[in-house]
C-alpha positions, 0 to 999 in steps of 0.5 A, spaced: 209 813 907 204 818 910 196 817 910 192 824 908 185 825 910 181 831 908 175 834 911 171 840 911 168 840 904 161 842 903 156 847 900 157 854 900 154 861 897 159 865 893 162 870 897 162 865 903 168 861 907 170 854 908 176 851 912 179 845 909 183 840 914 188 835 912 190 830 918 196 826 916 199 819 919 204 814 918 211 818 918 214 824 921 209 829 919 215 835 919 219 831 914 214 832 909 212 838 904 205 839 903 200 842 899 193 843 896 190 841 889 183 841 886 180 838 880 174 841 877 169 837 873 172 836 866 178 839 868 185 837 870 188 837 877 191 843 878 195 846 884 192 851 889 197 852 895 203 849 898 207 850 905 214 848 906 215 843 911 218 848 916 212 853 915 217 858 913 214 859 906 208 859 902 206 859 895 199 860 891 196 859 885 194 866 882 187 864 882 187 864 889 192 869 891 189 873 896 183 869 898 186 862 900 191 861 906 195 855 907 197 853 914 200 847 918 201 845 925 207 840 925 205 838 933 198 836 931 200 833 924 195 837 920 195 842 914 189 847 913 186 851 907 182 857 909 178 859 903 175 866 903 171 870 898 169 863 894 167 864 887 163 859 883 169 857 879 172 854 886 168 849 885 172 842 885 174 836 889 180 839 893 186 834 895 191 834 900 198 832 897 205 831 900 212 829 898 218 828 902 222 834 904 228 830 902 226 829 895 223 836 894 222 843 898 215 845 896 210 840 893 207 843 886 212 848 885 219 844 885 216 837 884 209 833 884 206 830 890 208 823 892 202 822 896 194 824 896 188 824 900 182 821 898 179 828 896 173 833 899 168 836 895 167 844 895 161 846 891 160 854 891 153 856 889 151 863 886 
């Protein structure tokens, strides 16, 4: 299995930017499709963005399209989420997620994640 550890969360003013990173260890990272989810207080966990194992395809929730960018570095075993023009409604715990590419092409689009990180808090103030 793969272990995922997020970092980069924090407090930021509305309109600001943050970059989240997820470090993967355990199995061959390139064999996993990866993505980001988030969960706001009192709400269900929701899909944010995904990137295929080959880095050739990216997908975004409509709420973040044009503001967030997902990327991954298979050599460094990392997946990142650049968040710009942050809004108060982006406040949530953000989770890195992964699924074996042999089971599913794109996590959050074709299937649910198999693996989760512990989450990192993002708080956007007005």
